[in-house]
N, C-alpha and C positions, 0 to 999 in steps of 0.2 A: 437723164432720168426719163423713164417711160411715162411721162405725164399724160401722154396722149393714148395710153393703153385703153383698149375697149373694155368697159365694165362687163363683168360676167360673174355668175355665181360660182362659189367654190363649195362643193359638197364634201364634207368631211365626216368620216365615221366616228371620229373622236377629236377633241380639240387639239391634241398634240401630234397629229398626223404630219410627219416631217416631209412626206412626199407630195403633199397637195400643192398644186401651183398657187402662187400668190402674186397677184398683180395689183398695181394701183387701180383703184376702182372696183376691185373684187369685194365680195361680201365675205365676212368672217364669222360663221356661226360658232357659238360657244355656249357651254353650259356651266353654270356656277357650281362651286363645290357644295353648296347647300341644296343642289338639285332643283333650283328654280327653273322656270321654263326657259328654253333657249332664247337668246337674244341674237340679233343679227347686226353685226358691225360692218362698217365700211372703212377701207383704207384709202386715203387720198393725200395728195400733196398739200402741205401747209400753204397758206396764202396771206397776203397783207390784210385781208379782211378778217383774219383769225385773231387779231391782237387782243380784243376783249375776251374772246372765248379762251385764249391761252391764259390770260390772267385769272379768269374764273376757274379754269382747270387747276392752276397752281393753288388757288385758294381752297379747293376741295381736297387737295393732297395733304397728308399728315406731316407733322414735323419730321417723323422718321423717314418718310418717303423723300422729303426735301433733302434731308441729310444724306441719304443713300445716293441721291442723284447729284447733288452739288458738293458733297464732302464738307459741308458747312451748314450752319443755320441759314435758312433762306425763307423767312416768314412771309415775304411779299415779293411779287414780281412787278417791277415798275413798268409804266407804259413805255418808256424808252427802251427797256430790255425786251419787252414783248415786240416792239417795233423791229428791233435788231433780229430777234429770233424768227420773226415771220417774213422778213425781207431776205429771201434766199434766191439764188440764181439757178439752182438745180444742177450746177456743174461743180463749182468750187465749194458751195454750201447748199445743202438741201435738207428737207425734213418731210416726214410723213406723219399724218395724224390718224388716229382711230376715232371714229365717230359712230354713234348708234344710227342705224339706217332710218329709224323712226324719228331721230332728232339730230340731223346732220350738222347743226350749229354748235353742238356740245362736244368738246374734245374729251376723250377718255384715255388717250395715250399719245406719246410723241417719240419718234425715233429720228435721229438726225446724224448727218455726217458733215465734216468740215475738212477741207484740204489742209494737210500739214506740209507736204511738199509734192513733187510731181507724181510720186507713187503711193504715198501714204495718206490715209484719211483717219481722223478720229471720229468714233461713233459714240453716241450717247442715247439712252433710252429711259423712259419713265412711263409707268402705267398708274392711273388713278387707283387709290387703295381699294375702293369698292369693286374694281374690275380685275384685281390681281388674283392669280391662281385659277384663271379661266382659260389659259392657253394663249391669251392675246399677246403677251410679251414675246413668246416664241415666234409667233407670226410676224410681229413687228420687227423683231431682230432679223429674221430671214428676208423680209421685204426691203428693209433698209440696206442690208448687205448687198442684195441684188442691185439696188439703185446705185450704190457706191461703186460696185464692180462695173456697171454699165458706163460709168464716167471714167473708167480706166484705172481706178485705184486697185493696186495689187496687194498692199499691206494695210490691213484694217486693225486699228488700235482702239481699245476702250480703257478708260481710266476707272477702275472699280475698287472701292474700299475692300479691305480684307474681310470685313464683317458682312459684306453683301453676298452671301453664299449663293442665293438664287441667281443673281446676275453673273457671278463668276462661273457657275455651272453652264448657263446659256452661252457665255463667251467661249468656254472650252468646247462645248458641243458644236459651235460654228467656227472653231479654229481662229478666233480673234486673238490678237496679241493683247495680253492683259498688262496694263500699267497700273501699279499699285499707288493709290492715293496716300 
């Protein structure tokens, strides 16, 4: 993974610009559907120091978001689970988080990959409810795919519920193999 990438700003004319370069450390400007002022988010690798922030992120997500991500009820993320999810090696397992540039300790989205075999990796994504619909999911998917490809994975799979239409559309847009939950 390009954890040592040089941070730089990404100027986008609109949040869904597919051609804009996305790098770890880059800023991700976005505008809410309610036309709130733009916020600037940053994409960075997850770290062991993010365990508490990951639990807080999970707590802010709705039951529906938990279900769409985990294909089951997941009312709580235990500390041991957060420890596992934050302890990545960035080769076999890696994760990126989206944080607000003004509040870098608060996670608003997570994209991760995990080795299935030498050529395949499973990818998973979740965006906090209040930040959905702002184009961040698309940016997170693209950046996570780039990191997984940098590690040599050629077949990227994501397990998505039939009812998760938005994620299925993103997966198709980025030519991910969709495994049905």
